[in-house]
C-alpha positions in Angstrom: -16.6 12.8 -109.8 -19.9 13.5 -108.1 -20.8 12.6 -104.5 -23.2 9.7 -105.9 -20.5 8.4 -107.9 -18.1 8.4 -105.2 -20.5 6.7 -102.9 -21.4 4.2 -105.6 -17.3 3.7 -105.9 -17.2 2.9 -102.2 -20.1 0.9 -101.9 -18.7 -1.7 -104.6 -16.0 -2.2 -102.2 -18.3 -3.6 -99.4 -19.2 -7.2 -98.6 -22.9 -8.4 -99.0 -23.5 -8.1 -95.3 -22.2 -4.6 -95.1 -24.6 -3.8 -98.1 -27.4 -5.3 -96.4 -26.6 -3.1 -93.5 -26.6 -0.1 -95.6 -29.8 -1.1 -97.4 -31.6 -1.4 -94.2 -30.6 1.9 -92.8 -31.4 3.4 -96.2 -34.9 1.7 -95.9 -35.4 3.1 -92.3 -34.3 6.4 -93.3 -36.6 6.8 -96.2 -39.6 5.0 -94.4 -39.2 7.6 -91.4 -39.6 10.4 -94.0 -42.8 8.9 -95.7 -46.0 10.9 -95.0 -49.2 9.2 -94.4 -51.4 10.2 -97.2 -54.4 9.3 -98.6 -53.0 7.7 -101.8 -50.2 5.6 -99.3 -53.3 4.4 -97.1 -55.1 3.3 -100.2 -52.0 1.2 -101.2 -52.1 -0.3 -98.0 -55.6 -1.2 -98.1 -55.2 -2.6 -101.7 -52.0 -4.6 -100.5 -54.4 -5.9 -97.6 -57.2 -6.9 -99.8 -54.9 -8.5 -102.2 -53.5 -10.8 -99.4 -57.0 -11.5 -98.1 -57.5 -12.9 -101.6 -54.7 -15.1 -101.7 -52.5 -13.0 -103.7 -48.7 -13.2 -102.5 -47.5 -9.9 -101.5 -44.2 -8.5 -103.1 -41.3 -9.2 -100.9 -37.7 -8.1 -101.5 -35.3 -10.8 -100.6 -31.8 -9.8 -99.3 
């Protein structure tokens, strides 16, 4: 069994609250490693234009 498979097995044992905590931690970890590239900046600018035009932003619900 791979490490990922082991982790998946363990994650299935967690409560919804615990899973949310793990997801928040992973989001923070991934965000901290993002590089501010020109492509990333363009995607932010596009999202800002979309919101200004009244388009709803994509929001992930817990």
